[in-house]
ROBAPA-660974 format. One line per 3 residues: their letters; for each residue y, x, z of C-alpha. Coordinates in steps of 0.1 Angstrom, whole numbers, always signed. Example, Ala and Ser with C-alpha at 12.3 -4.5 7.8 and 13.67 -1.06 7.14 Angstrom:
2
as) -45 +123 +78 ~ -11 +137 +71
END
This chain:
227
mst) +1131 +825 +784 ~ +1146 +829 +821 ~ +1179 +816 +829
qrw) +1184 +838 +858 ~ +1218 +851 +864 ~ +1228 +887 +871
sfh) +1256 +901 +892 ~ +1275 +932 +881 ~ +1296 +945 +912
pcd) +1308 +981 +912 ~ +1280 +1004 +929 ~ +1308 +1013 +954
pia) +1334 +986 +955 ~ +1360 +1000 +977 ~ +1355 +1033 +960
yse) +1358 +1020 +926 ~ +1388 +1001 +931 ~ +1408 +1031 +945
skt) +1391 +1055 +918 ~ +1416 +1069 +893 ~ +1390 +1068 +865
rvl) +1369 +1038 +872 ~ +1342 +1034 +841 ~ +1327 +1003 +829
llg) +1294 +1008 +810 ~ +1292 +975 +789 ~ +1261 +962 +777
aep) +1247 +928 +760 ~ +1222 +912 +786 ~ +1202 +923 +813
ngr) +1163 +925 +808 ~ +1145 +908 +834 ~ +1109 +916 +825
rdp) +1086 +890 +837 ~ +1047 +891 +842 ~ +1030 +879 +809
ktn) +1003 +860 +829 ~ +1027 +844 +857 ~ +1060 +842 +841
epv) +1075 +853 +876 ~ +1097 +884 +878 ~ +1085 +919 +882
mse) +1101 +925 +915 ~ +1093 +959 +917 ~ +1113 +965 +886
rpg) +1144 +945 +905 ~ +1168 +956 +929 ~ +1170 +934 +960
ppd) +1147 +909 +978 ~ +1134 +878 +955 ~ +1158 +856 +971
mep) +1190 +879 +965 ~ +1208 +875 +931 ~ +1196 +906 +910
dmg) +1229 +932 +907 ~ +1233 +959 +883 ~ +1254 +979 +906
rwl) +1229 +975 +927 ~ +1201 +990 +903 ~ +1222 +1019 +894
lea) +1228 +1029 +932 ~ +1193 +1027 +942 ~ +1172 +1035 +911
plp) +1164 +1070 +917 ~ +1154 +1065 +958 ~ +1145 +1024 +956
peg) +1137 +1009 +987 ~ +1097 +1005 +998 ~ +1076 +987 +973
kkp) +1098 +993 +942 ~ +1090 +1016 +917 ~ +1112 +1049 +911
ffg) +1138 +1039 +887 ~ +1127 +1004 +889 ~ +1101 +1014 +860
nkr) +1128 +1026 +837 ~ +1135 +1059 +837 ~ +1152 +1067 +804
fyl) +1176 +1035 +810 ~ +1187 +1052 +842 ~ +1191 +1086 +828
hml) +1210 +1073 +800 ~ +1231 +1053 +821 ~ +1242 +1084 +843
lha) +1247 +1104 +812 ~ +1270 +1077 +799 ~ +1288 +1078 +833
ela) +1290 +1114 +836 ~ +1307 +1119 +799 ~ +1333 +1093 +806
lkn) +1340 +1103 +841 ~ +1339 +1142 +835 ~ +1332 +1153 +799
eal) +1300 +1169 +808 ~ +1265 +1167 +813 ~ +1255 +1189 +843
vyh) +1241 +1163 +865 ~ +1224 +1144 +836 ~ +1207 +1177 +829
qaq) +1194 +1184 +864 ~ +1180 +1148 +865 ~ +1163 +1149 +830
anp) +1149 +1184 +841 ~ +1134 +1176 +875 ~ +1140 +1134 +879
yda) +1117 +1133 +911 ~ +1136 +1163 +927 ~ +1161 +1150 +952
hwh) +1185 +1180 +945 ~ +1206 +1159 +921 ~ +1210 +1126 +938
eaa) +1238 +1134 +961 ~ +1260 +1144 +928 ~ +1247 +1110 +912
gqi) +1260 +1093 +939 ~ +1292 +1106 +936 ~ +1293 +1099 +900
vkh) +1284 +1064 +902 ~ +1310 +1055 +928 ~ +1333 +1052 +899
vrv) +1313 +1029 +880 ~ +1307 +995 +870 ~ +1278 +982 +850
gdl) +1283 +952 +835 ~ +1270 +929 +806 ~ +1285 +906 +785
kat) +1255 +881 +790 ~ +1250 +874 +825 ~ +1218 +855 +820
egg) +1187 +877 +814 ~ +1170 +880 +783 ~ +1134 +898 +772
gst) +1130 +931 +756 ~ +1155 +924 +729 ~ +1182 +897 +721
ttq) +1205 +894 +687 ~ +1242 +894 +683 ~ +1245 +857 +681
rvr) +1229 +850 +710 ~ +1254 +871 +727 ~ +1281 +860 +710
ewv) +1275 +820 +719 ~ +1273 +830 +757 ~ +1302 +850 +757
ehn) +1324 +824 +737 ~ +1312 +795 +763 ~ +1318 +820 +797
lsh) +1352 +842 +788 ~ +1358 +840 +827 ~ +1325 +861 +829
vrr) +1339 +886 +809 ~ +1375 +885 +825 ~ +1360 +894 +860
lfe) +1343 +925 +847 ~ +1375 +940 +838 ~ +1389 +932 +873
plp) +1403 +957 +885 ~ +1411 +972 +850 ~ +1387 +1000 +842
hrv) +1402 +1033 +828 ~ +1374 +1040 +804 ~ +1348 +1016 +785
vvq) +1315 +1028 +774 ~ +1301 +999 +748 ~ +1264 +1004 +749
gah) +1243 +991 +717 ~ +1253 +975 +685 ~ +1252 +937 +699
aqa) +1277 +945 +726 ~ +1300 +967 +703 ~ +1301 +937 +679
vfl) +1309 +912 +704 ~ +1335 +932 +721 ~ +1354 +938 +690
div) +1351 +905 +675 ~ +1356 +883 +707 ~ +1363 +904 +741
vpy) +1392 +926 +728 ~ +1412 +900 +711 ~ +1407 +878 +740
lld) +1418 +902 +766 ~ +1445 +911 +747 ~ +1460 +875 +737
rhs) +1494 +867 +754 ~ +1493 +833 +741 ~ +1473 +801 +748
trq) +1447 +788 +725 ~ +1422 +754 +724 ~ +1396 +776 +740
ssg) +1412 +799 +767 ~ +1449 +808 +779 ~ +1443 +842 +767
cgl) +1444 +873 +795 ~ +1471 +897 +781 ~ +1459 +925 +795
dfs) +1478 +960 +792 ~ +1453 +981 +772 ~ +1477 +1010 +769
tvs) +1459 +1027 +797 ~ +1420 +1020 +787 ~ +1403 +1042 +765
wta) +1367 +1031 +749 ~ +1338 +1044 +731 ~ +1307 +1035 +718
lph) +1272 +1051 +724 ~ +1236 +1040 +718 ~ +1219 +1013 +744
paa) +1208 +1033 +774 ~ +1169 +1022 +766 ~ +1172 +1031 +732
qls) +1141 +1055 +721 ~ +1161 +1084 +713 ~ +1170 +1118 +726
ymv) +1203 +1137 +730 ~ +1212 +1170 +718 ~ +1238 +1195 +722
vqg) +1257 +1209 +693 ~ +1281 +1234 +687 ~ +1306 +1236 +710
gel) +1286 +1220 +738 ~ +1291 +1185 +728 ~ +1266 +1161 +733
hpd) +1256 +1135 +706 ~ +1226 +1113 +703 ~ +1199 +1127 +684
lr) +1191 +1100 +656 ~ +1172 +1119 +630
END
């Protein structure tokens, strides 16, 4: 398994720091797909040049219109569309841009609106080293326990809303991350952060790459269609 690290800068660091509604999309680990024959990264599915550390903020920002030589949506349209949906719901409690992108993903009319949304967004994974197409809660948990400083940096500056994506991220978030961030007392493992979470709201949603669709229910609310 590769141990390459990804970075998790906000899509627009200045706009994110000044935003009154910062949204952190929190996942378990980045999936750096590799060629099964050579074990080399599939560079057309990664943001940035080969000698640059891959970054999830750059991934989300460039996915609709990637640089020359890169696949549209870096080869994962479902992942991008659901990330956009989760961000738009957290930011505006609506899904207008998502519906436009879903209906015509290669039509550029929605790109400007999507760009305004992601200015308020940071994509973060609890485990910074990439895995494959699947992981385990225990693997993510062990990495987090030994890299709490990485987790702390994802919350600088403190987001206003956190969307915890997928079962692995949700379990580790509740069991380890929240107690660590709220801890005001020193322990043998960490000094504790003592963050004020009174201004932070969070919700749990499926992993963006999950094989499910979303449906509009009575009242206009969006929910995953798990049938």
